[in-house]
DRENMI-697234 format. One record per residue (C-alpha): residue number from 1; x, y, z. Coordinates in steps of 0.2 Angstrom, whole numbers, m for minus. Layout:
<nodes>
n:NUM x:X y:Y z:Z;
...
</nodes>
This chain:
<nodes>
n:1 x:63 y:m681 z:190;
n:2 x:74 y:m695 z:196;
n:3 x:83 y:m693 z:212;
n:4 x:101 y:m686 z:210;
n:5 x:98 y:m679 z:192;
n:6 x:108 y:m663 z:191;
n:7 x:97 y:m648 z:187;
n:8 x:103 y:m637 z:174;
n:9 x:100 y:m618 z:176;
n:10 x:89 y:m611 z:162;
n:11 x:101 y:m596 z:160;
n:12 x:117 y:m607 z:158;
n:13 x:116 y:m616 z:142;
n:14 x:129 y:m630 z:138;
n:15 x:146 y:m622 z:131;
n:16 x:149 y:m625 z:113;
n:17 x:161 y:m639 z:109;
n:18 x:179 y:m634 z:104;
n:19 x:176 y:m642 z:87;
n:20 x:161 y:m632 z:83;
n:21 x:170 y:m616 z:88;
n:22 x:184 y:m620 z:76;
n:23 x:172 y:m624 z:62;
n:24 x:163 y:m608 z:65;
n:25 x:180 y:m598 z:65;
n:26 x:185 y:m607 z:49;
n:27 x:169 y:m601 z:41;
n:28 x:172 y:m583 z:46;
n:29 x:178 y:m571 z:32;
n:30 x:194 y:m568 z:41;
n:31 x:200 y:m586 z:43;
n:32 x:209 y:m586 z:26;
n:33 x:218 y:m570 z:30;
n:34 x:224 y:m576 z:47;
n:35 x:229 y:m593 z:40;
n:36 x:240 y:m586 z:26;
n:37 x:247 y:m572 z:37;
n:38 x:251 y:m583 z:52;
n:39 x:260 y:m597 z:42;
n:40 x:270 y:m584 z:32;
n:41 x:276 y:m575 z:48;
n:42 x:280 y:m592 z:57;
n:43 x:290 y:m598 z:42;
n:44 x:300 y:m582 z:40;
n:45 x:304 y:m582 z:59;
n:46 x:310 y:m600 z:58;
n:47 x:320 y:m597 z:43;
n:48 x:329 y:m583 z:51;
n:49 x:333 y:m593 z:66;
n:50 x:339 y:m608 z:56;
n:51 x:349 y:m597 z:44;
n:52 x:359 y:m590 z:59;
n:53 x:361 y:m608 z:66;
n:54 x:366 y:m616 z:50;
n:55 x:378 y:m603 z:43;
n:56 x:387 y:m597 z:59;
n:57 x:402 y:m609 z:57;
n:58 x:405 y:m606 z:38;
n:59 x:402 y:m587 z:40;
n:60 x:415 y:m586 z:54;
n:61 x:427 y:m596 z:44;
n:62 x:425 y:m584 z:29;
n:63 x:422 y:m567 z:36;
n:64 x:427 y:m569 z:55;
n:65 x:409 y:m565 z:59;
n:66 x:397 y:m579 z:64;
n:67 x:383 y:m567 z:59;
n:68 x:387 y:m561 z:42;
n:69 x:375 y:m572 z:32;
n:70 x:361 y:m570 z:45;
n:71 x:363 y:m551 z:45;
n:72 x:361 y:m551 z:26;
n:73 x:346 y:m562 z:27;
n:74 x:339 y:m551 z:41;
n:75 x:342 y:m536 z:30;
n:76 x:332 y:m543 z:16;
n:77 x:318 y:m548 z:28;
n:78 x:318 y:m530 z:35;
n:79 x:316 y:m523 z:18;
n:80 x:303 y:m535 z:14;
n:81 x:291 y:m531 z:28;
n:82 x:286 y:m513 z:22;
n:83 x:286 y:m520 z:4;
n:84 x:274 y:m534 z:9;
n:85 x:263 y:m522 z:19;
n:86 x:262 y:m512 z:3;
n:87 x:257 y:m527 z:m7;
n:88 x:244 y:m532 z:6;
n:89 x:236 y:m514 z:4;
n:90 x:237 y:m514 z:m15;
n:91 x:220 y:m516 z:m24;
n:92 x:218 y:m529 z:m38;
n:93 x:218 y:m515 z:m52;
n:94 x:235 y:m509 z:m46;
n:95 x:242 y:m526 z:m48;
n:96 x:235 y:m527 z:m66;
n:97 x:242 y:m510 z:m70;
n:98 x:260 y:m517 z:m64;
n:99 x:259 y:m532 z:m75;
n:100 x:268 y:m526 z:m90;
n:101 x:281 y:m515 z:m81;
n:102 x:285 y:m531 z:m70;
n:103 x:287 y:m541 z:m85;
n:104 x:299 y:m529 z:m94;
n:105 x:309 y:m527 z:m78;
n:106 x:310 y:m546 z:m76;
n:107 x:316 y:m548 z:m94;
n:108 x:329 y:m534 z:m93;
n:109 x:336 y:m540 z:m76;
n:110 x:338 y:m558 z:m84;
n:111 x:348 y:m550 z:m98;
n:112 x:359 y:m541 z:m86;
n:113 x:365 y:m558 z:m80;
n:114 x:375 y:m559 z:m97;
n:115 x:382 y:m542 z:m95;
n:116 x:398 y:m537 z:m85;
n:117 x:387 y:m536 z:m70;
n:118 x:383 y:m555 z:m71;
n:119 x:391 y:m567 z:m59;
n:120 x:394 y:m586 z:m60;
n:121 x:390 y:m596 z:m44;
n:122 x:394 y:m614 z:m44;
n:123 x:393 y:m616 z:m63;
n:124 x:376 y:m606 z:m64;
n:125 x:376 y:m588 z:m72;
n:126 x:361 y:m582 z:m63;
n:127 x:367 y:m568 z:m52;
n:128 x:370 y:m549 z:m54;
n:129 x:381 y:m538 z:m42;
n:130 x:373 y:m521 z:m38;
n:131 x:381 y:m510 z:m26;
n:132 x:389 y:m523 z:m16;
n:133 x:374 y:m534 z:m15;
n:134 x:371 y:m550 z:m26;
n:135 x:353 y:m553 z:m32;
n:136 x:345 y:m567 z:m42;
n:137 x:334 y:m560 z:m56;
n:138 x:325 y:m577 z:m59;
n:139 x:316 y:m574 z:m43;
n:140 x:309 y:m558 z:m49;
n:141 x:304 y:m567 z:m65;
n:142 x:293 y:m579 z:m55;
n:143 x:283 y:m564 z:m48;
n:144 x:282 y:m555 z:m64;
n:145 x:276 y:m571 z:m73;
n:146 x:262 y:m574 z:m60;
n:147 x:255 y:m556 z:m61;
n:148 x:257 y:m553 z:m80;
n:149 x:249 y:m570 z:m85;
n:150 x:235 y:m568 z:m72;
n:151 x:232 y:m551 z:m79;
n:152 x:232 y:m556 z:m98;
n:153 x:221 y:m572 z:m95;
n:154 x:209 y:m562 z:m84;
n:155 x:207 y:m549 z:m98;
n:156 x:204 y:m563 z:m111;
n:157 x:191 y:m572 z:m99;
n:158 x:177 y:m572 z:m113;
n:159 x:189 y:m580 z:m125;
n:160 x:197 y:m594 z:m114;
n:161 x:186 y:m607 z:m122;
n:162 x:198 y:m606 z:m137;
n:163 x:215 y:m615 z:m135;
n:164 x:224 y:m601 z:m145;
n:165 x:219 y:m588 z:m133;
n:166 x:224 y:m598 z:m118;
n:167 x:241 y:m602 z:m125;
n:168 x:245 y:m585 z:m133;
n:169 x:254 y:m575 z:m127;
n:170 x:257 y:m583 z:m111;
n:171 x:267 y:m598 z:m117;
n:172 x:278 y:m588 z:m129;
n:173 x:283 y:m576 z:m115;
n:174 x:285 y:m590 z:m103;
n:175 x:297 y:m599 z:m116;
n:176 x:307 y:m583 z:m117;
n:177 x:309 y:m582 z:m98;
n:178 x:314 y:m601 z:m98;
n:179 x:326 y:m598 z:m112;
n:180 x:335 y:m584 z:m102;
n:181 x:335 y:m595 z:m86;
n:182 x:342 y:m610 z:m95;
n:183 x:355 y:m600 z:m104;
n:184 x:362 y:m597 z:m87;
n:185 x:362 y:m616 z:m83;
n:186 x:349 y:m614 z:m69;
n:187 x:339 y:m630 z:m72;
n:188 x:331 y:m630 z:m54;
n:189 x:323 y:m612 z:m57;
n:190 x:318 y:m618 z:m75;
n:191 x:308 y:m633 z:m68;
n:192 x:299 y:m621 z:m56;
n:193 x:295 y:m609 z:m70;
n:194 x:288 y:m624 z:m80;
n:195 x:277 y:m629 z:m66;
n:196 x:272 y:m612 z:m63;
n:197 x:267 y:m609 z:m81;
n:198 x:257 y:m625 z:m81;
n:199 x:248 y:m620 z:m65;
n:200 x:243 y:m603 z:m72;
n:201 x:236 y:m612 z:m88;
n:202 x:226 y:m624 z:m77;
n:203 x:219 y:m610 z:m67;
n:204 x:213 y:m602 z:m83;
n:205 x:204 y:m618 z:m88;
n:206 x:216 y:m625 z:m101;
n:207 x:210 y:m642 z:m108;
n:208 x:219 y:m658 z:m102;
n:209 x:226 y:m661 z:m120;
n:210 x:237 y:m645 z:m118;
n:211 x:245 y:m652 z:m102;
n:212 x:248 y:m669 z:m110;
n:213 x:257 y:m662 z:m125;
n:214 x:266 y:m649 z:m116;
n:215 x:271 y:m661 z:m102;
n:216 x:278 y:m673 z:m115;
n:217 x:288 y:m659 z:m123;
n:218 x:295 y:m653 z:m106;
n:219 x:300 y:m670 z:m102;
n:220 x:310 y:m672 z:m118;
n:221 x:318 y:m655 z:m116;
n:222 x:323 y:m659 z:m98;
n:223 x:330 y:m676 z:m103;
n:224 x:341 y:m667 z:m116;
n:225 x:347 y:m654 z:m104;
n:226 x:352 y:m668 z:m91;
n:227 x:360 y:m678 z:m104;
n:228 x:370 y:m664 z:m110;
n:229 x:378 y:m660 z:m93;
n:230 x:390 y:m671 z:m84;
n:231 x:386 y:m664 z:m67;
n:232 x:367 y:m666 z:m69;
n:233 x:369 y:m684 z:m76;
n:234 x:380 y:m688 z:m61;
n:235 x:366 y:m682 z:m49;
n:236 x:353 y:m692 z:m58;
n:237 x:363 y:m707 z:m58;
n:238 x:367 y:m705 z:m39;
n:239 x:349 y:m702 z:m35;
n:240 x:344 y:m718 z:m45;
n:241 x:358 y:m728 z:m36;
n:242 x:351 y:m723 z:m19;
n:243 x:360 y:m731 z:m5;
n:244 x:372 y:m740 z:m17;
n:245 x:380 y:m723 z:m23;
n:246 x:399 y:m727 z:m26;
n:247 x:406 y:m709 z:m27;
n:248 x:405 y:m705 z:m9;
n:249 x:418 y:m692 z:m9;
n:250 x:410 y:m684 z:m25;
n:251 x:392 y:m682 z:m30;
n:252 x:385 y:m693 z:m16;
n:253 x:393 y:m683 z:m2;
n:254 x:379 y:m670 z:0;
n:255 x:365 y:m682 z:m1;
n:256 x:373 y:m694 z:11;
n:257 x:377 y:m681 z:24;
n:258 x:360 y:m674 z:23;
n:259 x:352 y:m691 z:27;
n:260 x:365 y:m692 z:41;
n:261 x:359 y:m676 z:48;
n:262 x:341 y:m681 z:48;
n:263 x:345 y:m698 z:56;
n:264 x:356 y:m690 z:70;
n:265 x:342 y:m678 z:75;
n:266 x:330 y:m692 z:81;
n:267 x:314 y:m687 z:89;
n:268 x:318 y:m671 z:97;
n:269 x:335 y:m666 z:89;
n:270 x:352 y:m663 z:96;
n:271 x:347 y:m645 z:101;
n:272 x:346 y:m628 z:92;
n:273 x:364 y:m623 z:87;
n:274 x:371 y:m640 z:91;
n:275 x:372 y:m647 z:73;
n:276 x:388 y:m657 z:69;
n:277 x:385 y:m657 z:50;
n:278 x:386 y:m638 z:48;
n:279 x:404 y:m639 z:53;
n:280 x:409 y:m640 z:35;
n:281 x:402 y:m658 z:32;
n:282 x:386 y:m653 z:23;
n:283 x:388 y:m641 z:9;
n:284 x:375 y:m627 z:7;
n:285 x:369 y:m631 z:24;
n:286 x:361 y:m614 z:26;
n:287 x:353 y:m614 z:8;
n:288 x:347 y:m629 z:m2;
n:289 x:350 y:m641 z:13;
n:290 x:344 y:m631 z:27;
n:291 x:330 y:m643 z:30;
n:292 x:343 y:m656 z:35;
n:293 x:349 y:m645 z:48;
n:294 x:331 y:m642 z:54;
n:295 x:330 y:m661 z:56;
n:296 x:346 y:m663 z:65;
n:297 x:344 y:m649 z:77;
n:298 x:325 y:m649 z:80;
n:299 x:322 y:m668 z:76;
n:300 x:307 y:m676 z:68;
n:301 x:295 y:m665 z:78;
n:302 x:303 y:m649 z:72;
n:303 x:304 y:m656 z:54;
n:304 x:285 y:m660 z:55;
n:305 x:281 y:m643 z:62;
n:306 x:290 y:m635 z:47;
n:307 x:281 y:m646 z:35;
n:308 x:264 y:m643 z:44;
n:309 x:267 y:m624 z:42;
n:310 x:269 y:m627 z:23;
n:311 x:253 y:m637 z:23;
n:312 x:243 y:m624 z:32;
n:313 x:250 y:m611 z:20;
n:314 x:244 y:m622 z:6;
n:315 x:227 y:m623 z:14;
n:316 x:226 y:m604 z:15;
n:317 x:231 y:m601 z:m3;
n:318 x:219 y:m614 z:m9;
n:319 x:205 y:m606 z:1;
n:320 x:208 y:m590 z:m8;
n:321 x:207 y:m599 z:m25;
n:322 x:191 y:m607 z:m20;
n:323 x:182 y:m593 z:m12;
n:324 x:186 y:m579 z:m24;
n:325 x:175 y:m574 z:m39;
n:326 x:189 y:m564 z:m48;
n:327 x:198 y:m574 z:m61;
n:328 x:214 y:m563 z:m59;
n:329 x:214 y:m568 z:m40;
n:330 x:211 y:m586 z:m44;
n:331 x:225 y:m587 z:m57;
n:332 x:238 y:m577 z:m47;
n:333 x:235 y:m586 z:m31;
n:334 x:236 y:m603 z:m40;
n:335 x:252 y:m597 z:m47;
n:336 x:259 y:m592 z:m30;
n:337 x:253 y:m609 z:m23;
n:338 x:262 y:m619 z:m36;
n:339 x:278 y:m608 z:m34;
n:340 x:279 y:m609 z:m15;
n:341 x:273 y:m626 z:m11;
n:342 x:280 y:m634 z:m27;
n:343 x:297 y:m627 z:m23;
n:344 x:296 y:m633 z:m5;
n:345 x:291 y:m651 z:m11;
n:346 x:306 y:m651 z:m23;
n:347 x:318 y:m645 z:m9;
n:348 x:312 y:m657 z:4;
n:349 x:311 y:m671 z:m8;
n:350 x:330 y:m669 z:m13;
n:351 x:335 y:m668 z:5;
n:352 x:325 y:m684 z:9;
n:353 x:332 y:m693 z:m6;
n:354 x:315 y:m694 z:m14;
n:355 x:320 y:m682 z:m29;
n:356 x:337 y:m678 z:m37;
n:357 x:347 y:m663 z:m31;
n:358 x:343 y:m648 z:m42;
n:359 x:348 y:m634 z:m32;
n:360 x:331 y:m626 z:m27;
n:361 x:330 y:m617 z:m10;
n:362 x:316 y:m620 z:3;
n:363 x:305 y:m604 z:2;
n:364 x:305 y:m592 z:17;
n:365 x:317 y:m603 z:26;
n:366 x:333 y:m605 z:16;
n:367 x:346 y:m591 z:15;
n:368 x:344 y:m580 z:0;
n:369 x:338 y:m562 z:0;
n:370 x:331 y:m561 z:m18;
n:371 x:320 y:m577 z:m15;
n:372 x:315 y:m571 z:2;
n:373 x:310 y:m554 z:m4;
n:374 x:300 y:m559 z:m19;
n:375 x:291 y:m573 z:m10;
n:376 x:286 y:m561 z:4;
n:377 x:279 y:m549 z:m9;
n:378 x:270 y:m563 z:m18;
n:379 x:262 y:m569 z:m2;
n:380 x:258 y:m551 z:3;
n:381 x:248 y:m550 z:m13;
n:382 x:238 y:m565 z:m9;
n:383 x:235 y:m559 z:9;
n:384 x:228 y:m543 z:1;
n:385 x:217 y:m554 z:m9;
n:386 x:211 y:m563 z:7;
n:387 x:208 y:m546 z:15;
n:388 x:195 y:m543 z:1;
n:389 x:185 y:m558 z:4;
n:390 x:166 y:m554 z:6;
n:391 x:164 y:m548 z:24;
n:392 x:183 y:m548 z:28;
n:393 x:185 y:m529 z:26;
n:394 x:170 y:m525 z:37;
n:395 x:176 y:m538 z:50;
n:396 x:194 y:m530 z:51;
n:397 x:187 y:m513 z:53;
n:398 x:177 y:m518 z:68;
n:399 x:192 y:m525 z:76;
n:400 x:202 y:m510 z:83;
n:401 x:220 y:m511 z:89;
n:402 x:234 y:m523 z:83;
n:403 x:233 y:m534 z:99;
n:404 x:215 y:m536 z:98;
n:405 x:217 y:m541 z:79;
n:406 x:230 y:m554 z:84;
n:407 x:220 y:m561 z:98;
n:408 x:205 y:m563 z:86;
n:409 x:214 y:m577 z:77;
n:410 x:208 y:m590 z:90;
n:411 x:190 y:m594 z:92;
n:412 x:183 y:m586 z:108;
n:413 x:171 y:m596 z:119;
n:414 x:155 y:m586 z:121;
n:415 x:151 y:m580 z:138;
n:416 x:137 y:m589 z:147;
n:417 x:122 y:m578 z:150;
n:418 x:122 y:m572 z:168;
n:419 x:140 y:m575 z:170;
n:420 x:144 y:m556 z:172;
n:421 x:130 y:m554 z:185;
n:422 x:137 y:m568 z:195;
n:423 x:154 y:m560 z:194;
n:424 x:148 y:m544 z:200;
n:425 x:139 y:m552 z:215;
n:426 x:155 y:m561 z:220;
n:427 x:165 y:m544 z:220;
n:428 x:151 y:m536 z:230;
n:429 x:153 y:m549 z:244;
</nodes>
């Protein structure tokens, strides 16, 4: 042995690299569960904070209380916590049993929009007023379509090699829901439902020619709807015009001020609560354009953190799809993935000017009790799927206590052999 060569004790092996520890944790049966749960909770908390910050000025001007919008959002979040916990605990067979009741409730609530209970908000008739609260039935329709279509397609698993069984009855029912939503002039929600239907069919194994034909048909329908509405046509024209938009005080106002908010945020932002655009300069600052306020107050770092959480959530949902052998779980999770992440892409793209403004909120972050509640329940369903991965239930049962379960998210370094003995000797001295 060379002089000066350090002698390594036989009872103290080299510690594991951090990368190996994380790889081992990602391979554990509880990794998907914690990924989806942590990303969902983080986005809800960020959403509540940003709703309070972005809505305080307008809320005070309208109600003389800076907390009125935040209080309503917090109320729906509080209602959503026990409902989400129930969704996590519900077995797959319970979701299958709820498929048809959820669909009937969704269609019935969409029809109520055209009753005296219906409300028109910014030209869209997509709200109903019940007991002093306003709810948006189209959000419940997304959840109903996911659960119902997954149940029907899973039951027809042996027949899905035939195109007729893939398309019927999913496509006709989806068209009914789309028709009711479009009757209320809500093109943004209709686009999300179209993407959601396509994802459900893709997860079920529909052939590529189905998407080519349906995609062409959808493009023609959307083009006709845009051309038939002056407001939509102006938005598309303004988006295509980019920086050369001439109607600054009209259709370009919101898009321009959203970019100004992002630009003024810089790297670290102007500070939480210090936004200038929320002082009646940026319309829908707490709803469709809340990401602009995130960029202004929290800067590029805060914006990337929000986008990173959505990326982590997408990773967790994709893991559920790939690691499950249950077709219902695969289809339902694929639908929720397209719903949440697709809607986030549309919203952020509109704020950045990469997509036209279609009035789609940012899931879990934007103000809107109906959207928050249904999204929480949908993600609770997927978290329940993740809890039932092979070995996950046994691993959870072995971890007693809420604090211990929370700390188990991080990969722990294994204690070196003999470490406890050396610690006892030091204490004895």
